[in-house]
Residue frames as a rotation matrix with the C-alpha (Angstrom) as fourth column:
UNK 1
-0.805 0.407 0.431 -8.36
-0.059 -0.779 0.624 -13.98
0.590 0.478 0.651 -5.97
UNK 2
-0.687 0.667 -0.289 -11.28
0.474 0.110 -0.874 -12.86
-0.551 -0.737 -0.391 -3.88
UNK 3
-0.514 0.636 0.576 -14.69
0.534 -0.288 0.795 -11.91
0.672 0.716 -0.192 -5.26
UNK 4
-0.928 0.247 -0.278 -16.40
0.067 -0.623 -0.779 -8.92
-0.366 -0.742 0.562 -3.69
UNK 5
-0.393 0.876 0.281 -20.18
0.849 0.229 0.475 -9.08
0.352 0.425 -0.834 -3.90
UNK 6
-0.988 0.153 0.037 -21.90
-0.157 -0.949 -0.272 -5.72
-0.007 -0.274 0.962 -3.88
UNK 7
-0.503 0.861 0.070 -25.49
0.625 0.419 -0.659 -5.90
-0.597 -0.288 -0.749 -2.69
UNK 8
-0.551 0.429 0.716 -28.21
0.584 -0.415 0.698 -4.59
0.596 0.802 -0.022 -4.98
UNK 9
-0.802 0.336 0.494 -30.44
-0.488 -0.846 -0.216 -1.74
0.345 -0.414 0.842 -3.93
UNK 10
0.191 0.930 -0.314 -33.36
-0.504 0.368 0.782 -4.21
0.842 0.009 0.539 -3.76
UNK 11
0.091 -0.209 -0.974 -31.53
0.601 0.791 -0.113 -6.21
0.794 -0.575 0.197 -1.10
UNK 12
-0.859 -0.503 -0.094 -30.93
0.399 -0.543 -0.739 -3.08
0.321 -0.672 0.668 0.96
UNK 13
-0.552 0.721 0.419 -34.54
-0.635 -0.689 0.349 -1.88
0.540 -0.074 0.838 0.97
UNK 14
-0.648 0.395 0.651 -37.12
-0.469 0.468 -0.749 -3.19
-0.601 -0.791 -0.118 3.44
UNK 15
-0.845 0.363 0.393 -39.46
0.516 0.747 0.420 -5.89
-0.142 0.557 -0.818 2.05
UNK 16
0.083 0.992 0.091 -42.55
0.964 -0.056 -0.259 -4.51
-0.252 0.109 -0.962 0.33
UNK 17
-0.213 -0.216 -0.953 -41.04
0.138 -0.972 0.190 -1.10
-0.967 -0.091 0.237 -0.31
UNK 18
0.770 0.635 -0.056 -42.44
0.063 -0.162 -0.985 0.48
-0.635 0.755 -0.165 -3.52
UNK 19
0.404 -0.706 -0.581 -38.93
-0.887 -0.457 -0.061 1.02
-0.223 0.540 -0.811 -4.81
UNK 20
-0.069 -0.490 0.869 -38.13
-0.319 0.836 0.447 -2.68
-0.945 -0.246 -0.213 -4.67
UNK 21
0.624 0.337 0.705 -39.53
0.493 0.531 -0.689 -3.44
-0.607 0.778 0.166 -8.12
UNK 22
0.935 -0.348 -0.072 -37.44
-0.301 -0.666 -0.682 -0.64
0.190 0.659 -0.728 -9.63
UNK 23
0.228 -0.908 0.350 -34.34
-0.918 -0.081 0.389 -1.62
-0.325 -0.410 -0.852 -7.68
UNK 24
0.338 -0.051 0.940 -34.71
-0.005 0.998 0.056 -5.23
-0.941 -0.023 0.338 -8.79
UNK 25
0.949 0.051 0.311 -34.02
0.305 0.094 -0.948 -4.14
-0.078 0.994 0.074 -12.36
UNK 26
0.598 -0.801 0.009 -30.62
-0.797 -0.597 -0.091 -2.74
0.078 0.048 -0.996 -11.39
UNK 27
0.618 -0.343 -0.707 -27.99
-0.023 0.892 -0.452 -5.38
0.786 0.295 0.544 -12.16
UNK 28
0.916 -0.392 -0.080 -25.81
0.165 0.188 0.968 -6.80
-0.365 -0.901 0.237 -9.42
UNK 29
0.619 -0.782 -0.070 -22.24
-0.589 -0.404 -0.700 -5.61
0.519 0.475 -0.711 -9.62
UNK 30
0.879 -0.475 0.034 -19.33
0.317 0.637 0.702 -7.92
-0.355 -0.607 0.711 -8.82
UNK 31
0.633 -0.763 -0.126 -15.67
-0.737 -0.545 -0.400 -7.04
0.237 0.346 -0.908 -8.88
UNK 32
0.792 -0.522 -0.315 -12.74
0.544 0.839 -0.023 -9.37
0.276 -0.153 0.949 -9.06
UNK 33
0.707 -0.623 0.335 -9.82
-0.679 -0.731 0.072 -8.12
0.200 -0.278 -0.940 -7.02
UNK 34
0.680 -0.600 -0.422 -6.46
0.510 0.800 -0.316 -9.80
0.527 0.000 0.850 -7.01
UNK 35
0.881 -0.473 -0.011 -4.02
-0.284 -0.546 0.789 -8.93
-0.379 -0.692 -0.615 -4.28
UNK 36
0.422 -0.795 -0.436 -0.41
-0.687 0.033 -0.726 -8.86
0.591 0.606 -0.532 -5.43
UNK 37
0.989 -0.093 -0.115 1.71
0.141 0.826 0.546 -11.82
0.045 -0.556 0.830 -4.37
UNK 38
0.194 -0.973 -0.121 5.18
0.924 0.140 0.356 -10.44
-0.329 -0.181 0.927 -5.05
UNK 39
0.938 -0.065 -0.341 7.10
-0.126 -0.979 -0.160 -7.22
-0.323 0.193 -0.926 -5.47
UNK 40
0.443 -0.812 0.381 10.11
0.897 0.404 -0.182 -7.16
-0.007 0.422 0.906 -7.80
UNK 41
0.965 -0.197 -0.176 12.72
-0.177 -0.977 0.122 -4.48
-0.196 -0.087 -0.977 -7.22
UNK 42
0.541 -0.840 -0.053 16.32
0.103 0.128 -0.986 -3.82
0.835 0.528 0.156 -8.21
UNK 43
0.080 -0.634 -0.769 19.33
0.972 0.220 -0.080 -3.84
0.220 -0.741 0.634 -5.91
UNK 44
-0.812 -0.376 0.446 19.59
0.328 -0.927 -0.184 -0.07
0.482 -0.003 0.876 -6.35
UNK 45
0.011 0.886 0.464 15.93
-0.320 -0.437 0.841 0.37
0.948 -0.157 0.278 -5.25
UNK 46
0.620 0.107 -0.777 16.58
0.582 0.601 0.547 -1.89
0.526 -0.792 0.311 -2.23
UNK 47
-0.389 -0.861 -0.326 19.62
0.901 -0.282 -0.330 0.22
0.192 -0.423 0.886 -1.34
UNK 48
-0.636 0.227 0.737 17.59
-0.027 -0.962 0.273 3.41
0.771 0.154 0.618 -1.77
UNK 49
0.499 0.865 -0.051 14.88
-0.054 0.089 0.995 2.18
0.865 -0.493 0.091 0.64
UNK 50
0.427 -0.416 -0.803 17.48
0.867 0.439 0.234 1.13
0.255 -0.796 0.548 3.23
UNK 51
-0.656 -0.731 0.185 19.37
0.668 -0.678 -0.307 4.43
0.350 -0.078 0.933 2.93
UNK 52
-0.201 0.671 0.714 16.17
-0.185 -0.742 0.644 6.41
0.962 -0.003 0.273 3.39
UNK 53
0.752 0.505 -0.424 15.44
0.262 0.360 0.895 4.52
0.605 -0.784 0.138 6.63
UNK 54
0.130 -0.804 -0.581 18.97
0.987 0.158 0.002 4.94
0.090 -0.574 0.814 7.98
UNK 55
-0.695 -0.442 0.567 19.18
0.486 -0.870 -0.082 8.62
0.529 0.219 0.820 7.04
UNK 56
0.038 0.814 0.580 15.84
-0.173 -0.566 0.806 9.47
0.984 -0.131 0.120 8.66
UNK 57
0.223 0.057 -0.973 16.66
0.797 0.564 0.216 7.81
0.561 -0.824 0.080 12.00
UNK 58
-0.948 0.281 0.148 15.37
0.092 0.689 -0.719 8.42
-0.304 -0.668 -0.679 14.66
UNK 59
-0.193 0.924 -0.331 12.31
-0.734 -0.360 -0.576 9.52
-0.651 0.132 0.747 12.67
UNK 60
0.114 0.342 0.933 10.32
0.449 0.820 -0.355 7.32
-0.886 0.460 -0.061 10.28
UNK 61
-0.848 -0.277 -0.451 11.08
-0.298 -0.455 0.839 7.79
-0.438 0.846 0.303 6.60
UNK 62
0.070 0.881 0.468 8.29
0.301 0.429 -0.852 7.50
-0.951 0.201 -0.235 4.08
UNK 63
-0.639 -0.215 -0.739 7.58
-0.585 -0.487 0.648 7.68
-0.499 0.846 0.185 0.41
UNK 64
0.491 0.867 -0.087 5.64
-0.624 0.280 -0.730 6.32
-0.608 0.413 0.678 -2.52
UNK 65
-0.548 -0.569 0.614 6.22
0.021 0.724 0.689 3.36
-0.836 0.390 -0.385 -4.80
UNK 66
0.294 0.576 -0.763 5.39
-0.840 -0.224 -0.493 3.43
-0.455 0.786 0.418 -8.52
UNK 67
-0.705 -0.573 0.419 5.31
-0.300 0.775 0.556 0.41
-0.643 0.266 -0.718 -10.73
UNK 68
-0.235 0.562 -0.793 3.53
-0.918 0.139 0.371 -1.93
0.319 0.815 0.484 -13.09
UNK 69
-0.795 -0.038 -0.606 1.74
-0.056 0.998 0.011 -5.27
0.604 0.042 -0.796 -12.91
UNK 70
0.262 0.932 0.250 -1.06
-0.644 -0.024 0.764 -6.87
0.718 -0.362 0.594 -10.96
UNK 71
0.975 0.098 -0.200 -0.24
0.058 0.756 0.652 -10.17
0.215 -0.647 0.731 -9.19
UNK 72
0.177 -0.966 -0.187 3.49
0.958 0.125 0.257 -9.62
-0.225 -0.224 0.948 -9.66
UNK 73
0.976 0.174 -0.131 4.36
0.160 -0.981 -0.110 -5.98
-0.148 0.087 -0.985 -9.22
UNK 74
0.085 -0.962 0.258 7.54
0.960 0.010 -0.281 -4.47
0.267 0.271 0.925 -10.66
UNK 75
0.544 0.012 -0.839 8.81
0.489 -0.817 0.306 -1.43
-0.681 -0.577 -0.450 -8.81
UNK 76
0.382 -0.376 0.844 9.87
0.836 -0.249 -0.489 1.29
0.394 0.893 0.219 -11.25
UNK 77
-0.129 -0.391 0.911 10.28
-0.038 -0.916 -0.399 4.28
0.991 -0.086 0.103 -8.95
UNK 78
0.020 0.088 -0.996 10.98
0.995 0.092 0.028 4.92
0.094 -0.992 -0.085 -5.27
UNK 79
0.005 0.090 0.996 9.80
0.258 -0.962 0.086 8.45
0.966 0.257 -0.028 -4.50
UNK 80
-0.617 -0.307 -0.724 11.00
0.766 -0.024 -0.642 9.87
0.180 -0.951 0.250 -1.19
UNK 81
0.225 0.733 0.641 8.59
0.309 -0.678 0.667 12.14
0.924 0.048 -0.380 0.65
UNK 82
-0.680 -0.353 0.642 8.82
-0.428 -0.520 -0.739 14.39
0.595 -0.778 0.203 3.66
UNK 83
-0.358 0.554 -0.752 7.28
0.795 0.603 0.065 12.83
0.489 -0.574 -0.656 6.79
UNK 84
-0.566 0.209 0.797 4.90
-0.217 -0.971 0.101 15.57
0.795 -0.116 0.595 7.84
UNK 85
0.228 0.641 -0.733 3.45
0.600 0.500 0.625 13.66
0.767 -0.582 -0.271 10.82
UNK 86
0.663 0.055 0.746 3.14
-0.441 -0.777 0.449 15.59
0.605 -0.627 -0.491 14.09
UNK 87
0.492 -0.540 0.683 5.23
-0.624 0.328 0.709 12.86
-0.607 -0.775 -0.176 15.76
UNK 88
0.566 -0.221 -0.794 7.56
-0.749 0.265 -0.607 11.59
0.345 0.939 -0.016 13.02
UNK 89
-0.599 -0.782 0.174 9.43
-0.779 0.518 -0.353 9.28
0.185 -0.347 -0.919 15.40
UNK 90
-0.675 0.409 0.614 6.26
-0.173 0.721 -0.671 7.24
-0.717 -0.559 -0.416 15.99
UNK 91
0.329 0.841 0.430 4.17
0.446 0.263 -0.856 7.67
-0.832 0.473 -0.289 12.84
UNK 92
-0.820 -0.562 0.106 4.33
0.355 -0.354 0.865 8.78
-0.448 0.747 0.490 9.24
UNK 93
0.499 0.855 -0.139 2.28
0.312 -0.327 -0.892 11.01
-0.808 0.401 -0.431 6.97
UNK 94
-0.374 -0.584 0.720 3.33
0.881 0.017 0.472 11.35
-0.288 0.812 0.508 3.33
UNK 95
-0.592 0.094 -0.801 3.26
-0.129 -0.991 -0.021 14.90
-0.796 0.091 0.599 2.04
UNK 96
0.298 0.833 0.466 0.15
0.408 0.330 -0.851 14.97
-0.863 0.444 -0.242 -0.21
UNK 97
0.588 -0.124 -0.799 1.88
-0.624 -0.697 -0.352 17.27
-0.514 0.706 -0.487 -2.70
UNK 98
-0.572 -0.820 0.011 4.39
-0.669 0.474 0.572 14.53
-0.474 0.319 -0.820 -3.43
UNK 99
-0.413 0.524 0.745 1.49
0.388 0.841 -0.377 12.16
-0.824 0.133 -0.550 -4.15
UNK 100
0.655 0.706 -0.269 -0.25
0.103 -0.437 -0.894 14.62
-0.748 0.558 -0.359 -6.46
UNK 101
0.207 -0.667 -0.716 2.99
-0.867 -0.464 0.182 15.37
-0.454 0.583 -0.674 -8.33
UNK 102
-0.742 -0.510 0.436 3.69
-0.309 0.836 0.453 11.68
-0.596 0.202 -0.777 -8.80
UNK 103
0.028 0.845 0.534 0.18
0.479 0.457 -0.749 11.00
-0.877 0.276 -0.392 -10.11
UNK 104
0.710 0.206 -0.673 0.66
-0.367 -0.708 -0.603 13.77
-0.601 0.675 -0.427 -12.66
UNK 105
-0.188 -0.906 -0.380 4.05
-0.896 -0.001 0.445 12.42
-0.403 0.424 -0.811 -13.76
UNK 106
-0.696 -0.090 0.712 2.63
-0.035 0.995 0.091 8.89
-0.717 0.038 -0.696 -14.19
UNK 107
0.348 0.915 -0.204 -0.24
-0.281 -0.106 -0.954 9.90
-0.894 0.390 0.221 -16.47
UNK 108
0.838 0.128 -0.530 0.00
-0.541 0.085 -0.837 8.05
-0.062 0.988 0.141 -19.77
UNK 109
-0.118 -0.989 -0.088 3.13
-0.990 0.124 -0.065 6.10
0.075 0.080 -0.994 -18.79
UNK 110
0.245 0.237 -0.940 1.58
-0.258 0.951 0.172 2.76
0.935 0.201 0.294 -17.97
UNK 111
-0.728 -0.496 -0.473 2.90
0.378 0.286 -0.881 3.07
0.572 -0.820 -0.021 -14.43
UNK 112
0.402 0.842 0.360 0.81
-0.024 -0.383 0.923 3.71
0.915 -0.380 -0.134 -11.34
UNK 113
-0.294 -0.395 0.870 1.23
-0.899 -0.195 -0.393 4.24
0.325 -0.898 -0.297 -7.63
UNK 114
0.011 0.243 -0.970 1.42
-0.086 0.967 0.241 0.69
0.996 0.080 0.032 -6.28
UNK 115
0.610 0.207 -0.765 1.95
0.701 0.308 0.643 1.53
0.369 -0.929 0.043 -2.60
UNK 116
0.610 -0.433 0.663 4.19
-0.498 -0.861 -0.104 3.28
0.616 -0.267 -0.741 -0.18
UNK 117
0.107 -0.635 -0.765 7.03
0.615 0.647 -0.451 2.59
0.781 -0.422 0.459 2.23
UNK 118
0.579 -0.124 0.806 8.03
-0.583 -0.754 0.302 3.71
0.570 -0.645 -0.509 5.68
UNK 119
-0.389 -0.811 -0.437 10.55
-0.097 0.508 -0.856 2.73
0.916 -0.290 -0.276 8.31
UNK 120
0.866 0.474 -0.160 10.17
0.086 0.174 0.981 1.39
0.493 -0.863 0.110 11.80
UNK 121
0.046 -0.915 0.400 13.09
-0.529 -0.362 -0.767 2.93
0.847 -0.176 -0.501 13.74
UNK 122
0.203 0.095 0.975 12.00
-0.967 0.177 0.184 0.87
-0.155 -0.980 0.128 16.77
UNK 123
-0.746 -0.662 0.066 12.96
-0.635 0.738 0.229 -2.35
-0.200 0.129 -0.971 14.99
UNK 124
-0.019 0.800 0.599 9.44
-0.198 0.585 -0.787 -3.80
-0.980 -0.133 0.147 14.57
UNK 125
-0.875 -0.482 0.046 9.53
-0.085 0.248 0.965 -5.79
-0.476 0.840 -0.258 11.32
UNK 126
-0.528 0.743 0.412 5.82
0.849 0.447 0.282 -6.21
0.026 0.499 -0.866 10.63
UNK 127
-0.265 0.576 0.773 2.86
0.160 -0.765 0.624 -3.92
0.951 0.289 0.111 10.31
UNK 128
-1.000 0.019 -0.021 1.91
0.016 -0.254 -0.967 -2.08
-0.023 -0.967 0.253 13.46
UNK 129
-0.295 0.954 -0.062 -1.70
0.837 0.226 -0.498 -1.86
-0.460 -0.199 -0.865 14.62
UNK 130
0.057 0.250 -0.967 -1.67
-0.093 -0.963 -0.254 1.75
-0.994 0.105 -0.032 13.46
UNK 131
-0.807 -0.392 -0.441 -0.48
-0.472 -0.020 0.881 0.64
-0.355 0.920 -0.169 9.98
UNK 132
-0.819 0.546 0.176 -3.30
0.574 0.773 0.270 -1.89
0.012 0.322 -0.947 9.70
UNK 133
-0.007 0.849 -0.528 -5.84
0.661 -0.393 -0.640 0.70
-0.751 -0.353 -0.558 10.83
UNK 134
-0.133 -0.114 -0.985 -4.62
-0.413 -0.896 0.160 3.09
-0.901 0.428 0.072 8.13
UNK 135
-0.922 -0.292 0.253 -4.79
0.069 0.519 0.852 0.46
-0.380 0.803 -0.459 5.35
UNK 136
-0.042 0.965 -0.257 -7.65
-0.287 -0.258 -0.922 1.53
-0.957 0.035 0.288 3.13
UNK 137
0.313 0.097 -0.945 -6.60
-0.950 0.035 -0.312 0.19
0.003 0.995 0.103 -0.27
UNK 138
0.719 0.040 0.693 -6.61
-0.270 0.936 0.226 -3.63
-0.640 -0.350 0.684 -0.52
UNK 139
0.850 -0.403 0.340 -4.19
0.513 0.483 -0.709 -3.57
0.122 0.777 0.617 -3.45
UNK 140
0.675 -0.634 0.378 -1.66
-0.560 -0.773 -0.296 -1.10
0.480 -0.012 -0.877 -2.05
UNK 141
0.369 -0.665 -0.650 1.69
0.594 0.706 -0.386 -2.57
0.715 -0.244 0.655 -1.06
UNK 142
0.910 -0.189 0.369 3.09
-0.404 -0.607 0.685 -1.58
0.094 -0.772 -0.628 2.30
UNK 143
0.336 -0.877 -0.343 6.87
0.390 0.461 -0.797 -1.84
0.857 0.134 0.497 2.43
UNK 144
0.985 -0.045 0.166 8.37
-0.172 -0.345 0.923 -1.72
0.016 -0.938 -0.347 5.92
UNK 145
0.185 -0.975 -0.121 12.06
0.128 0.146 -0.981 -1.13
0.974 0.166 0.152 6.54
UNK 146
0.980 0.133 -0.149 12.95
0.149 0.005 0.989 -1.95
0.132 -0.991 -0.015 10.16
UNK 147
0.250 -0.928 0.276 16.17
-0.590 -0.372 -0.717 -0.80
0.768 0.016 -0.640 11.76
UNK 148
0.369 -0.205 -0.907 18.22
0.583 0.810 0.054 -3.05
0.724 -0.549 0.419 13.99
UNK 149
0.765 -0.051 -0.642 19.78
0.600 -0.309 0.738 -2.02
-0.236 -0.950 -0.206 17.31
UNK 150
-0.286 -0.937 -0.202 22.81
0.675 -0.347 0.651 -0.59
-0.680 0.050 0.732 15.46
UNK 151
0.223 0.550 -0.805 20.46
-0.198 -0.783 -0.590 1.54
-0.954 0.291 -0.066 13.32
UNK 152
-0.877 -0.412 -0.247 21.18
-0.355 0.208 0.911 -0.51
-0.324 0.887 -0.329 10.18
UNK 153
0.035 0.935 -0.353 18.25
-0.978 -0.040 -0.203 -1.16
-0.204 0.353 0.913 7.88
UNK 154
-0.405 -0.041 0.913 17.11
-0.078 0.997 0.010 -4.74
-0.911 -0.067 -0.407 7.62
UNK 155
-0.951 0.144 0.273 15.81
0.303 0.271 0.914 -6.32
0.058 0.952 -0.301 4.43
UNK 156
-0.627 0.779 -0.001 12.50
-0.778 -0.626 -0.057 -4.61
-0.045 -0.035 0.998 3.57
UNK 157
-0.778 0.538 0.326 9.30
0.456 0.839 -0.298 -6.61
-0.433 -0.083 -0.897 4.03
UNK 158
-0.840 0.530 -0.121 6.20
-0.469 -0.594 0.654 -6.11
0.275 0.606 0.747 1.93
UNK 159
-0.724 0.684 0.091 2.55
0.401 0.524 -0.752 -6.56
-0.562 -0.508 -0.653 2.89
UNK 160
-0.691 0.688 0.220 -0.92
-0.159 -0.442 0.883 -6.12
0.705 0.575 0.415 1.46
UNK 161
-0.879 0.465 0.105 -4.07
-0.088 0.059 -0.994 -5.66
-0.469 -0.883 -0.011 3.52
UNK 162
-0.776 0.630 0.042 -7.01
0.225 0.213 0.951 -7.17
0.590 0.747 -0.307 1.61
UNK 163
-0.385 0.717 0.581 -10.37
-0.756 -0.606 0.246 -5.80
0.529 -0.345 0.775 2.66
UNK 164
0.571 0.743 0.350 -11.79
-0.787 0.373 0.491 -7.67
0.234 -0.556 0.797 5.63
UNK 165
0.793 -0.346 -0.501 -8.78
0.305 0.938 -0.165 -10.00
0.527 -0.022 0.849 5.91
UNK 166
0.685 -0.668 -0.291 -5.64
0.308 -0.096 0.946 -10.20
-0.660 -0.738 0.140 7.94
UNK 167
0.510 -0.598 -0.618 -2.58
-0.808 -0.580 -0.106 -8.47
-0.295 0.553 -0.779 6.42
UNK 168
0.899 -0.227 0.375 -0.60
0.320 0.925 -0.206 -10.78
-0.300 0.305 0.904 4.17
UNK 169
0.105 -0.938 -0.331 3.12
-0.314 -0.347 0.884 -10.72
-0.944 0.011 -0.331 3.63
UNK 170
0.990 0.138 -0.015 4.18
-0.055 0.291 -0.955 -10.82
-0.128 0.947 0.295 -0.01
UNK 171
0.424 -0.872 0.242 7.47
0.798 0.487 0.356 -11.95
-0.428 0.042 0.903 -1.45
UNK 172
0.722 -0.346 -0.599 10.14
-0.480 -0.874 -0.075 -9.40
-0.498 0.341 -0.797 -2.35
UNK 173
0.614 -0.556 0.561 12.34
0.745 0.642 -0.179 -10.43
-0.261 0.528 0.808 -5.26
UNK 174
0.537 -0.520 -0.665 15.52
-0.307 -0.854 0.420 -8.38
-0.786 -0.021 -0.618 -5.63
UNK 175
0.781 -0.243 0.576 16.97
0.619 0.432 -0.656 -8.38
-0.089 0.868 0.488 -9.16
UNK 176
-0.262 -0.960 -0.102 20.31
0.871 -0.280 0.403 -6.98
-0.415 0.017 0.909 -10.38
């Protein structure tokens, strides 16, 4: 677990500023954030991710992941999305309408969007520099499905990108 310290307004103002006394009365805010350490999915969900990668070749497939949990995430839904990137063989962009629709469907269910997936048709198994640059949610899971030279999907890999830290691989547990 990492603790994020948010500076108070008083700390941000120059010394002696008249607002300092007011700002000093504003309480400091701290947030505890726990990055997930594992992703649990079914064999059928694993097969669905692999099939999406193979069927999209030579383009990148992409989609959203819904689930429950905090440190151990359980995948409940794999939601395929159109890759609307201008160059879908080298990058991915998830159709925002798919995201909005999923958020609506998840209201009141106890499930939430826990991350997204995409394929690397070029065989790269980890996060690309572009993936890391796009990572803006420290708790979102990035699932990568790389294709081998015969265009068969390899076992998916999962990562999180905690704020200000190097990306971390998390364990994928495949259940029946």
